N, C-alpha and C positions, 0 to 999 in steps of 0.2 A: 504493500500499500504506500502509495508516494504523494505526499500531499504538500505545500508550500504554508510558510508560517502566516499568521495574522499578524498583521502590522497594526499598532495601534498608536495614533499621534495624541499625546495627551498635553493640554494647552494648561500650565500653570499660572492662573490669575494673579498669585500674589508676587511670583517672582519674574512675570512677564517672558515665559520661553516655553517652548514646547520641547517633549521629549518622545524618543521612540523606544517604543515595548514591543516585543515579538514573543508572541506566544504559538508554542508547539500544540497544533490542533488534535494530534494523535494523545498528549498527555492530559490534556484538560477537558477536551469535548467529546471523545470517541473511545467507547469500549474496545478493548484489546480484541474480543472474538463475537461470536454470534452467541455463543454460549454464556459468557460474559453479561451480554445485554439482556439474553432470556431471564436469567438469573436474577439482576436489577430489576427487570419490568415485572417479574414476579413479585418480589418484594414489595415494590409499589403499591402493586395491587391489594395485597394482604395489608399495609399500612397507608392507607390513602389519608391526605393527600399526598403527593409527591414532596420531599424535601428537596428545595434549591440548595445548591453546593454555594456557598460563601469565597470567593478568593479573598483572601487577607491581604495580600500584597502582590502586586505586577512584578515581571520578570526584570531583572536590572536593565535600564536605558541602556540601547545600542551606541544612542548619540543624543545631544541635546542641540537645540537651535535656537540661537540668540539674534533674532531679525532685526533690524533699524527700525521697524516699525513696532515693536515692543515700547515705544517710547509712549504710546497712547492706546488705549484699550480699543478704540474704535477704529485705527488703522491696522488692528492685528484681524478684525474680521474678514480682510480682504487677503489675507495671507491663504495660500492654499499648497496641498502638497497632493501628488498625484503617483503612482506606480508607472515605470516604464520597464516592460519586459518583465523578467522575473525575479530580479534583485537589484532592483536600482531605483530609487525616488527623487522625483524633481520637485523641487521646492521654490516657490515664487513668492515674493513679499508683495507688499501694496504699493512699493515704489518698482516692481516691475522687475526686480533683480533675481537672478533665479541661480541656483544651484544643482548640481547633480551627485547625488550621495549614493556611492555603491556600496550594497550591504555587506555582500560577501568578501570584497577586497578591503574593505573598511575606508576608502578614499571617497574625498571631496572634491569636485572639479567646479569651477566656475564656466557658465555657460553665458553667450548673448541675452542680452534683455527680451524679452517678451513684449511685442508692441501692444499688448492688449492686457488682459490679467485673468490669471486662473482662478475666478471667482468660486465659491461653493455652491453659486446658484447657477452656475454655468454647465457645461459640458464637459468634461474629462476623459478622453478615452484612450487608453493604449492601446496598439495593434500590433501583433506579431506578423511579418509576411515572409516566406520561403523567397530567397534569393536564389533563382535557378542558375545564375552564371557561377558563383563561384560556393553555391552549395551549403550556404549560411543562411541565418534567419536575421532579417533586418525589423527593428525595434523604432516604433514610433508613437508618437504620444499627441491625439488630436483635440484641441482645447477651442470651445467657444464660449464668449464672453457675451453672457445675455443679460448684464447690468444696466441699470439706466444712463450711465454717462459711456458706455462703451462707443467706439467708433463704427461705426459700419463698414468701413473699408479694411476694417484691421482685427474684426471680433472674432475670425476663423481663423486658427494658425494650426503649423504642424510642427512638432521637432523632431528633427531626424537627423543623423549621421551621415552627410555626403564626405566632405575632405574634412571635416570636423562638425560638431553639433552646432547646429542653429534653427531659428525658426524661421517659416517661411509662411508668408500670407495666401489665404484659401479665398474663393468667392465664397460671398455670405449669402445663407439660403434665402431661397426667396421671399420667404414670410417676412424677413427684415430688412432686403434691399429693396422691394416693392413697398413696403410700407414700415419705416422705422419706428413707429410709436408703437410696435409690437413688442419691440424690447424691453417697453415700462410694464409689461404685463404677464411676460412669461416668468413664472416663478416655479411652475410645477411642470416637467418633462419627463421623459425618460429615453432612454439612448442606447444601440448595440451594435456589435458587428454582426452582420448578415452573412457575409462571405469573406474570403480573402481580401477583399477588394472595396468593399460596401459596407457603408455607415447608414443606421436608419436613427431618426428622431422624431418623437412623437408628442404632440402637446392639444390638451383639449382648449387651451386658452384662444379667445376670439374666432374659432372655427379654422385653426391652423392645420390640424389633421397629423398625416404621416409621411414624413419626406425620406428620401435616401439619396445618399452621396455618394459617388462614383471617384472613388481615392486615384483610378488611374487616367480617366477622361476629365474630372476635376467638374463634373457635371450633377446637378442638383434637379431633382424631378419629384413631384407629388405622385404616390401610389395611391393613396385614398383619402378622404375627409373624415375617415373613422379614425379613433387612436388607440393605443396598445393599453393594456390595463395595468403595466407596469409603473412604479415610482423610482425615479433614479436609473442606474446604469441595470440593465439586461445581461446576464450571462449564457453562453451557450456551450452545451455539453456535447460532444461530438459521440460519445458512446451510447447517448440516449436519442440523437437527432433532434433534441429540444433546446428551447432558450428558456431561461428561469429568470424571475423576476419578482420583485415583492410589492403588494398593493400598498395602495395610500395609507398612510400612518392613522387616519381617521378610525376612530371603531377598533374592531380586531384585524390587524394587518393580516396577509396570508401568502405564502408562498405560491407561487402560479406559474403554469407551465403551458406554452405556445410552440408551435410548429409555423415558423416564418419563412421556411423554404421555398414558398410558392403565395406571395400576396396577392389577393383580389382586391381592384379598385372598386368594386360594390360593396364588399363587407368586409367587415374586420375578420382577423384568422380566429378560428374556435379555441376557447380554453380547453386544453386537453385533461388538466385537472388543478385543484386549488388545495390547499392543505393549511391548518391550522398548525402553529409550531412553538406559539410563546406560551411558557408558564410564568405568572406573575404572583406577587406578594398578595397572600389571602387576606392578611390583616390591614392591608394599608391600600388607599387611595392613588392613583398612580396616572399620569397623562405621558402617552409616547412622544416624543418630540423628534427622534430621528430614528431611522434602522437603513441598515446596510448588509448588502449579499457579497460574501466573498466566495468565489468559486477555488475549490480547494483540488479540483479534479475528480475523475471516474463519477461523476454524480455526487459529491462529497461536498458540503456548503457549511459554512460557519454563516448564521444569521446574528449580527450584532444591533442590538437595540438600547436606545438611550431613553431612559424614563426618568421622570422626576414625580417626587411623591408629594402629595396634597396632605396638610396638616388641617385637622378642623380645627378652628379657633372658635371664640365668642367675643362678640363687642358689648361690653356693658355699658359702652356711651350712645349705642342706637336700641333702644328698648322697642319691643312691640309695644300695642297699644295693651294688650293682655298682662305685658310685666314681665314676659320671656324674652331671654336674651336671645340676639340675631346671630346665626352660627354663619361664621366665614372661612374659605378656604384660602389657606397661604402656602405656598412652595416650601417644603420641608427637606428635601435632599434629593441628589443626583445619582442615579444607578447607571451602570452598563450592565446588560445584560448579555451572555454570549450563548447561543446553543448550535450544537452540532447535530445536522439531518444528513439524511442519505437515500438517494431518490434511486429506485433499480425497477427493471421490469417485473412485471408480475407472469409467473408460469402457470397458474391454474386458469383455466375456462371459465368466463363467467366473471370473471373479476376484470375490475379496471386496468389498463394495458401497464399502469404505473402505479408504484407505491412509495409512499415516503415514511421513512423508518427514523425517529426522533432518537437521539443518544442522550448526550449530557446537557445540562443548563447549568452554567453558572454567572456570579454575579459579583459586581465589586462597587462598592461605595467611593466614588469619586473625591468626597468631602469639598476641599476648594479648589479642586481641579475641575475640566471639563475635555470630552472628548472632541478633537478638532477634525480627524479623519480617520477612516477605518479601510486599511487597502490590503 
């Protein structure tokens, strides 16, 4: 079983810095064998509800980032991290200064400034393409800035290595270039790699619909006025020939599976499966603020969910007419939940073609810190 690490970028608000923590999913999130998983499942069935495992400390930081934008909290909101390939992280601050950190080698390299900005509410999509000339893999990072002050002429860029690493401007999608006011409303979109040379981006805002971008011809086209049911980045699993993503944070988020190999302009792709995956505190009221899907390979995923717990308080200064006190909700703390899941084909006839196996769930109390990125 070959999986990659889960990379957590933790923002320390008091020290105004970022730390990279790497979790081994096989150690924390997955049972070592089918027998061990079945034994744990049988145990939880006898002693419901299942207990969540608390992670007392995060693994030691691999590296700390002290950006110039740490001078103010507001500018830190525009700092961004992205994964490049399998072992490198790209960091861009609010001044568009960009560095490349190679996790395996432990090296840091300065690369040219990005023209726009790798904002958290844009698109950041790594791609790995086969180079048929020298039989190697070309790594690149496609970034789209959907912020209010983005320049349309440079809002879409790719980071790739030709004679050296550099940013290259790409044509803006028609829904931005034909109507620049759209960029002020797009705050919920999903995106994915459809094949080795095609990017797909979808949004329900103002009827944008779903578009694809051919990285070879650099041409955009609208494939439908419908939207994909994902939030953020969706992941392709070649062993299952399906794309997986998470639904919106509202309510109870779910893991969704779609087949995007053939998209019909008249109707959206049919959902193949949806699954509930999240176990929450039973004694606390929570609000989901973010969630992220990390593709570990071979149908295995880590789902990271950022939650805020709500503390019930009473306001004696605002009594009801009956003399009772008004109960108010206040934010109590912030936690990150990490859930290991595995999707596989079903062999028995009459069942759904795929099933999700939930492994372990752990949580960590962030206290005075918060999660900046999950990669």
